[in-house]
N, C-alpha and C positions, 0 to 999 in steps of 0.2 A: 702662406698668402693665400685668400680665395681668390675661385677664378669667375670673374662675371661673363655671361655670353647670354645669346639670344636662339631659341629654338625656333625648328619649324614646325607647321600643321603638315597633314598629309597634301596640302594641294605644292606645299614649296614656299607658301607665305609663312614668315616670321610672327609667330605668337605676341599679342600686346604686351605682356608680362615677361620681364628680364627673369632670368636664372641665377643661382650660385653655386659653385662648388667650395666645400671648407674642409676640414679635419677636425672632426669630434676630440673630445676628451680622452678617448679610448685608443685616438690612433686610424679611426675608421674615415674614408672618405664619403661626403655625402652631398645630396643634392637639395636645394630650397627654390622655393620662388619667390623672388620679391617684388617690384610693381612696374610699371609701365614706365618710371624713368631711370636710366643707367645709372646716372650720379645719386640717385637714393639708394637704389640697389646695390652699389659698390660700400655705402657707407654700413646698410643693412649687413652686408655679409663681413665687413669688418666688423661690426660690435659684433658678431656670433662668433665669430672667429677668436677673439678674446676673450669672451666670454667663456668659451672652450677652452682654450690656451690657461686661464686662469683657474679652471676647475682641475686641467691635469696636471699645473702646478701646487696646488692645494690650496689655493690661495679663497676659492668658492667650494661650497659643498658641491656633491655630484648631486643631480637631478635624484630625487624618486621616480621608482617605474610609473607610479599614479601620475605624474606629469606628463605621462605623454597621451595628447588624445587618443582614444580610441572609436571606432565607430561599432555601437552598441549590437548592430549585427552580426559583424566578425566576433565577438567576445560571446555572444548566445551559442553561434553556431561550434567556436569552442568548447563552451558549457556542456551542450550538447553530446559533443562527440567524447568527451572525458566522462560523461554519463552512461553512454550506451556502450564503452571499453570497461569501466572502473569505477563506475559514481555507484556502487550498491553496497551492502554489508558486506565486506570481507574482502574489500576494494572487485568484486565482481557486477558482472554490468548490470543496469535497471532493466526492468524487465520491457517489453514491448510495449504492454498501456502504461505503465509510468513515462516513458519514454514520450510515448506520443500526447498523452497530457500534458507534462513540461513544456513542449515544442508548441504547443496551439493555447497555452495559458501564455507563456514568454510573447508569442506574437501578438496576443493580446492586448498582453500590458503595454510592449513597444508602439503599438497602435493610440490606445488610450491616454499614454501619457505625453505621446507624439515625441519620443526620444530619438536621437538622430546620432549620438555624442554617449558613452558610458557616462559620462560626467554630469549628465542632465538627468540623471537618478538623485543626485545631490540634491537636498530640499523638499524632493517627493512624499513624504511622509504623508504629508496631510492631503496630495491627491489621491494617494493609492487607498488610504482612509476613506475618504469620498467615494471611491468606484467603490469599494466592496461594500460600503452602508448602500449605494443603490442596488449592488446585486441584492442585497438582504432582504430589501424592499419591494426587488421583482420575485420575491418568493424562494432565492436559492435557500438549500439548506447549509446547516453549519458547516457541514461536510465539505459541501460544493467550495463554500467560501475559503476553508481552510486549505483544500486544492489551491485556490486562485491565489493564497496568501505566501505560496511558496514561491514565490518571487523574492523572498528574502532569506529562501535558500541560498537562492541566484547569486544575492547580495552578499552573503557569506563567503560564497565561493571566490567572487570576486578580491573580498579583501583580504583571503587566504592569499591570494596571487597578488598582493600590490599594485592591482589595478585600480584599485579606491584606496582612500589614507582609511577612510572611515566607514561604518556601516550605515548607509541612510536610513534603514527599515528599522534597526538595533529595538526602536520601542515600538514596534507594531508588536500589538496583543494578537493571541491567537482566538479563535469562535470555539461555542461550548457547538462541537460534535455530534452531542448525545441524538440518535435517530430518531425523525418525527414521529414516524407508526414504527413499535417494537415490533420484532421476531417474534412468533413465537416455537415453541419447541414440541411437536407434533407430538401425538400421544402414542403408544405402541397397536391399539385398535387402528386409529387413523391410516398409520405407516400399512399395514396389512390389509385395507380397504384399497390404500394407492397401489400395492403392489398387483393385487387381484383385477385393477381394470385398467392398468397399464400394457405395454406393448412388451413381449418380450425383450426385447432389446434395451429398452428404457426400464424395464425392471433390474436387469442387471445392473446398468446404471447407477438408480436409485438405494440398492442394497450398498453398492461400494461407498454413495455417498453416505448413509446413515452410519453405516456400520465402521467408515475411519474419520469423517469428517473432512477430508479433503475436497476442496475448493471444486469448480465448475472448470477452470483454466488447469488445474493440478490435473482432475482425471483426465481431461483432455489430452494430456502430455504422456501419460502412462504409456510406456512401453509394455510388448509380453516380456522383453526381457528384464524389466522392473520387477514381477512376480517373482517371487525364491518361495517354492513351493518347502523347499524343506528349514528351513526357519520360521515358514508361517507367517508370510507379509508381505510388504512391497518397497523396495527400495528408493526412498526419493532422491530425487535427481537435486544438488544445489543452483544447475542454470534455471529451473523452471520452480522453483519452490517461491512461495511469496517470502519468507524468510529468507531465500538466497543461503541456505544447509542443506547439506545433506544427511540422510535419516532413514528411519528402518521403520513403519509403522507396521505393527501385529495385527494381524486379520481373526475373526474367529475361522475355525476347522471348515464349520460348511461353507463360507465364504471362499477359502483358499481353494477347495473341491469345485464349487463353482465357478470360480476364474479360469482352473487351469481348464475344466472343459470350453470354456470359452474361447479362451486362447489355443485349440487346438486348430491345428494343419495351419497355423498362422505362422508367419518369420517373428523373427526375434527384435526387429525393427518396426513391427508394424504396431498400430495403436490395440491399447489391451480391451478397452472398451468403446463401445460406442457411446458419443458424448452428443445430445440434441445442438446446433449452432445455437437455436434459441432456445435455453434450458426453460425460461418465465413462460413463455407463451407455449411448451408443452405440458409445462407442470402444470398450468393453471385448464390446459383440456384435461389434463386426468383428475384434477381434481375434482372438474365438472361431474368427469364422468361416476366416480367413485362417490359421489355426495356429500364430499368433505368442504366444507365453508373455507373461504381465503382467510377471511378477516373473522376474527372474532374478539372479546373482551382481553379476551390474554395477548393479544397483537394480531399480526398478518404473516401468510406461509408464500415464501419462494424458494429460491432453489438452496440461497444461504441460508433456510431453516435447515436444510439437512444437517450441518456443521452444527446449528444451536443445540439441535436434537439430540447428535453425537456428544456433543460435551454435558448435557445435560445428564444424558443416559450413563455415562462414566462418572458424574458425580454420587449417581442413585446408585451406582453401584457399590459403593463404599469407596472409591480412589481418595488416597491422599490429594493433599492440593499439590506436592509435587508429582505425583501420578499424573495426575490430569492435565498440569499444563504440559510436563511431557507427551501424552498421546497429543493434546491439542496442541502443539509444536506452537507456542505462545514464549516471547520474551517475558511475560510478567506476571505472575499467579493471579494478581489483580485483572488482567483481562481474561482468563479464564474465569474466576467466578464471579466477575461483577459483572462485564459483558456478555459471555456466552452462556452461562449457567443460568437455569430458569428455574421457576417456583410454578410447579403447574398446579391447580387448581385442586384436581383429584389427589394429587402427592401429599397437598398440604394435609385434606381431609383424611386419609392415612393416617398421617403423622398426630393429626387430633385425635384418631380415635386409640392410637398407641400408647397417648400422652393421658388422654381418659381412663383409659384400662388401667395404668398404673395408679392413680388415685382411685381408683373403685376398690383396687386391692387393698389400699390404706384405709381406704374406710371400711370394706370390708372384713378388716382382723378384727374387728369388735363384736363380730355376729359370730353364731354358733357355729361351731367345726365344719360341722357339715355342710352349711350354709357357703361357707370359707371355699371351702375343698370344690363348690360346685363353681362360685367367682373367679378361682385360681384357672380350672379349667377354661373358663370362657376369655381371660384373658393370655392365654399362652395362645387360644386359636386365633384371637385378635392380633396379637401379633406377629402371628407367622405370616397371615395376610398383608399386614401392613409393611413385612419385610419380603412380598415375590412381587417385587418390580419387574415386569418383564425387561429385557436386556434387548439392543438392538440386534444381536446374535437371532433373535427369534420372526424376526422379520422376513 
């Protein structure tokens, strides 16, 4: 039988609402709040107890986990704790930046949608789409809108845990994440000029960026212990790589020697490189000093352009798609070829010369023998020039 009682506040005065205790269908003793009337609360307690008894006897189905009211703030905290511990690839934690962005975006959505309970998300698809359209009208990029849309990932998570029966944002469409401004791959001659006009500390950082394709955060995470001079490369830790996968990045021999010298007299747990805290600002200063335009008709240059240049150099060096994908540490070959690979104007001109040379040889087949030999020698020279694309190691 349920038990009805009235509790007191800290001053010893009885609360206005009566309370009652009952035994749930699992046999656990629970407490609930009734009304300001003792008789009404007693009726409510008997009804609740009868329902729990019916469930226990199998006369009624057990309630779904989603039937329990949950404050959305508590569920968000649980979600962020899960992500910070095992939400990444392979059960690894999210990165610090990713965790910070998820926390900020979910807080923004709670305020925008005026959610108090998790169930308030039901029927919110129209409100979410309206909010995203407003962000788009305010000039937010497709990538930023996609980041805000990751509230859908939160909804997927709560459905997996049966906190909601259905995904309220199941029909939310993605956004075009094509960058508004395209990054360009710097040419070898531009890279040489950049290295000549920057400080020695930043020079080593730039060299490592252009010759490995590692991102700024990954370069900043490198310790002396990550340098493997015997194997000729860098040991990548799953904790700080974007893919959350351990790996090994081979290096040119000259860069291995440079990094070994740079690591001299350092402890194994010290940073391998100096990476500016504001890479974009410092790179802009160095570009200006070197007389290199930040923006051309081929795109803009920022620190992430070092990675674009690296992938482009790898492809121009004749690497297979599989080799390029592995060196770039991409999940799909399409990301390597279509997103990071660049067709530079000077390279296109060189390819055109090679193709033209082949056609010229075909046309020359009808010429006298001496003239044909002359043209053949010219084609051989042209092919050699077109094939001699400076690699990243020349920087």
